[in-house]
N, C-alpha and C positions, 0 to 999 in steps of 0.2 A: 504492501499499498504506500502511495507516495506521500511524502509530508507536505503539510498544509503549507502554502506560501504567505500564509497570513497566521500569525500569531497575536493573541492579546493578552495583556495582564494588567494588574494595580500598580500605577505607578507612585501614587501618593493620596492625601486627603487634605482638602481645604479647610481652612479655619471652621466652615461653617458646617463639615460635616459631608460634603459632597466629594465624591470620588473622582480621581483624576486616573484617565485608563492612558496606557500606553499600547499603542497597534506597532506591530513590526510587519514590514514588508519584504519578502527575501527576494532576490533576482539570481542572477546565475554565481555558482561557488559560495563564497563568503559575503556576496554583495547584501547589503540590508540598509533600509531606510527605516528609522525608528521616529515614529511621533506621537506626542503626547497630545491630550485632550486640552489642556490647558494652555491659551495662547496659541493652539494648532499649530505647537513648535515642533520643527524638526530637531529632535533632541539628539539624534547621532545618524551617520551616514558612513557606512563602512566600504569601503572602495580598495580595490587591489592596487599592490604597487608592482614595481619592475622584476622583484624579486621573488614573487608569487606569495607573498603576504599579502594580509589586509589590515585596515586600521581604521578609525574612526577620524574624518578630516572637518568636523565642525566642532566648534569651543560650544560650551554650556557646562551642565552640572550632572554629576553621576545618581544626584538623588532630587527630589523634587524640594526639599529645605532650601536648596541654592536657588531657584527659580520664584521661589516665594519670597525669600529674604531681599532680593536685590532685582532692580528693574533694569536689566542691560541690555533687552531685545535678543538674545543669542537665539539663533533659530526661530525666532516669532513672526506670526502672521500679523503685520501692521497694517493699521486702518482707524479710524475710516480714512484718514489722508496721511499717506506716507509722506516723510519730509516735513519741510517747514511751511508754514504760512505766515508771511511778514503781520507782526503785531496779532497774530491770532483772529485778524478780520480782514472780510471780504464782502462783497455785495453781490446777492442773487436775485434775479429778476426787480432788480429795483430795491430791495431791503438788504440793509446792513445785518451781516452776522458776526458775531463777537463770540469767539472760543476763548478758553483758558489758553493762556501761555505758561508754558511751563519749560520751555530752552532759551532762558533770557530774556528778550522782549517778544518773542515768536511762539507758535503752538508747533508742536513736535509730535509726529509718528500717533495722532491720535487722540494728543492731549493729556489729562491727568491718568485716565483709567481708561485706556485705548483698548483693542482687540486683542494684543498681547495678554493682557490681565484677565482677559473672558476665558470662563471654561464652555468650550464648543461641546456639541453634540454629535455624536457618531449617527449617521444616517445611513449609511451603506457601506458595508465591505464587500468589494468587488473580488470575487475568485476567478479562479482560470489562469491562463498563460501570463496576462498582465496583471498581478495581483493591486488592489486599491483601497482606500479607505476616502469615503467623502464625509466630510465636517460640516456643520451648518450652525451659524450664528445670526439671532435676531437683533438689529441694533434699534432700540426704538426711538421713534419721534423726540428730539431733543437730548438726547444721549451725548454728552460733551458739547451740547448746544448745536449740533447738526441737525439741521432740517429733515424731518421725512424719516419714516420707517424703512430701513435697509436688511433686506434680506441675503442673505452671503451663503454662497456653497463652496466650499473648497474640496478640491481631489487631489491627493498624492497617488500617484500609481508609478509602478516599477515598469516601464514602456521599452527596454531592452535588457540584455543582460547585464548592464552595469550603467543603466539609466533611469534617473528619476524626474516624472513630469510633475509640472504642478499647474492645474487649471483653477483659475476663480472667477466666479459670477455673482453679480450681485444687481437686484432691483429695488426700485422704491415706489413708494406711493404719491410722492410730490415730489418738484424738484430739489435736488440735493448735489453735493458734490461727493465724488467718490476715487481713491487713489490708494490701491492696495498693492502690497509686497512681501516678500518673505526675507528676514534680517538675519541669515545664517552668515556666521565669521569662519572663514576656510582657512585651513592650513593644511595643503597637501601633502606636508610631512609629518601629520600627524597630529591629532589635537592635544597629546600630552608629549610632543616632541622637546619643547621648549626650545624649539628653532624659532628665530622671525621668520617674515615671511619676504623680508628685503630681497632676499635673492631669487624668490619664485619670479618667473618669467612670463609676463602679461603681455597679452595683444588686445586691443579694444578696436573694433570695427565702427570706428567716429572720425569725422574730420573736424568736429566742434565740440566745444563744451562750453558749461555755463560759467562765468566767470563772478564771484561771490564776495559780498562785504563783510566783515570781520564776523557779522551774525550769521552768516552761512545763508544769506538770502541773494538770489540773482541781483545783480547789478542793472540796472534800466539802459540796458545796451542788448544788440543783438547776439548770440552766440559766438564766442571767439574761435578762430582756427586753433587748431593744436600744433600746426606745423611752425617750428622754431622755438617750441616751449617745451618745459618739464613736463606737459600733458600730452605729447605726442606719443601714444602707442600703437600707432597703425603697424609698426614692425613690433616683434617681440622684442622685450629688453627687460631687464630686472626692474622691480618696482624700486629699489632702493637706488638706482642710479643716479638719478637727479632728483631725488625726494628733499636733499639738504641744499641744496641751490638756492641762493638770494633771490627770493623770486615773490612778491608780493601776494599771488594766489596760494602758494604755498604758504605763507605765513598765515593768511587768514583763515587756510584750513587747518592748520598744526600739521601740515601733509598734504595727500589727496584725501577730500571731500567734497567732492564734484560730480554735477550730472554731466556725463557724455550724452549728447545727441545723435541718436540713432534715427534711422529710417521711420517714416511716420506714416507708412501704408497700411499697419495693421496686421503684416505678414510676419510670420515665423522664420527668424533667421538668426544666423550667428551673430553674436553681438561680443563676445569675448571668449579668449582661452587663457587658463591658467597652467602652469607648468612648474612642478618643485624640481629642482636640479637632485635631490640625495635619492628620493624614493621614485622618481620617474613618474610620479601620477601625473596625467595630463585631465583637467576639465574644461570642456566645452560648454558655454552657455548660451542657450537661443531662446528668444524671446520676442514677442509681440509687440512690446510696449515701446514707446517712442524714447525713454530714456534710459539710462543705466548710472546707476551712482556707486563710484568708486571710492570706498574708503579703506584707508591703510591702520585702521587700529589705533588711531592717532591719541585718543581719550582713554585707553585702556592704562592704569597707572600703577598697576601692582595690588591694587585692594582688594580684588576679588579672586578668590581661590575656586577653581573651576573643577574641571575633570581629571581624576588622580592627584587631587591636592596641588595642583600646579597654580602658580601666582600669575595671572593675567597681566602680560605688561605691553607697553608701546609697540606696535608692527608685530604682536604674536599671530594676527590674523588678518584678513581682508576681506571686506563686504564687498558683493556685486549685485547690486538692489535694483531690479527692473521695475519702473515705474513710471508714469507720468512727470513732467517737469516741477520740480518743488516751485511754491508760490503762484503755480498756474491761475488759482480763482482771481488771482490780481492782476495777469497780465494776458491780455485778449490776443498777443502774439505768440503765445505758447500753446501747446496741444491743449484742448478743452477736458477738465475733468466733469464737466456737468453731465448729470445723470437725470432724465424725465421719467415719468411713469409708461410705462409699455414699451420701455428702451430696456437694453440689457448691459451693463458692465462687463467685460471679459478681459483676461490676464492670462496668458499661456505661458509659461517658461519651462523649458528641459536644462536640466543637468546632464551632461554625457561624459562618462569618464572612461580614460583608456590609460597604456602605460606607454612611454617613450620607446620609439622602436631603436633599436641598437645600430 
């Protein structure tokens, strides 16, 4: 009898007594994706290396207490609006909406109690050759001051031997804004390797990026060309190769913390490629989103102990977050995050793993 490609167990308990479940999706060999219902978090992603071994490549915690104690977005589903909105304020159909501010003067990642802090429901387990799990969350009208009830469906699915697909859909009962992403912190040498990601080789399929002010809000200008700047990853090069150059944008972000402008046609296409020199792991990221936030772990400061008891320090991981551009509700020249009744917000991202060929 073949082993089930989906297993489920209890990962923890919330203070109010509700159970946090963990769903494990099994791919080829030792490839696994482990998802917990709190925050729809990708808690672990076990991928092969060039020597035939397998290791977890996303930062996080071994036990639920770590996720509950600190809000660091490790592997979390972020919403209702990923990234930042200037001053937490925007206009929608002539009315001003004021959100709570939780990142200096701005609103970040859904506010004070975003989707990453919610308990999602398991709606369906998908057995078969492409095992998956669908999680749902209903965000009430007025939650974090966002207008409209938002019904969200999210599916993690193993769509290849070593490939994880993430699909998200949302619908509303009145006009609102929505912008979702997964906030995994990747280290392809391994989550407990203790190695920084500065020597990971990164490729980004983007000609332009969004320059930011010191509070990480895009400047009132068109996207900047990456050519001739430390932000040019059109050809593969180490993340740390130019990260310490005397560049105002690197100062503003304390490193890389910028949105790269991808194709805006809604088609799934290769957006980035990350390669680790020692393990030989390669991850390709495909998405249909118009932006990819590249974050070099600048604010990891050693205050948090994660998996294996390791302290997470600056540049111990890299985030690759596909989403609509930051502050888009205030920028008519940016891709629109507006969602109306009878429309559907959709987001599709694929993480495809391989090993470096010799």
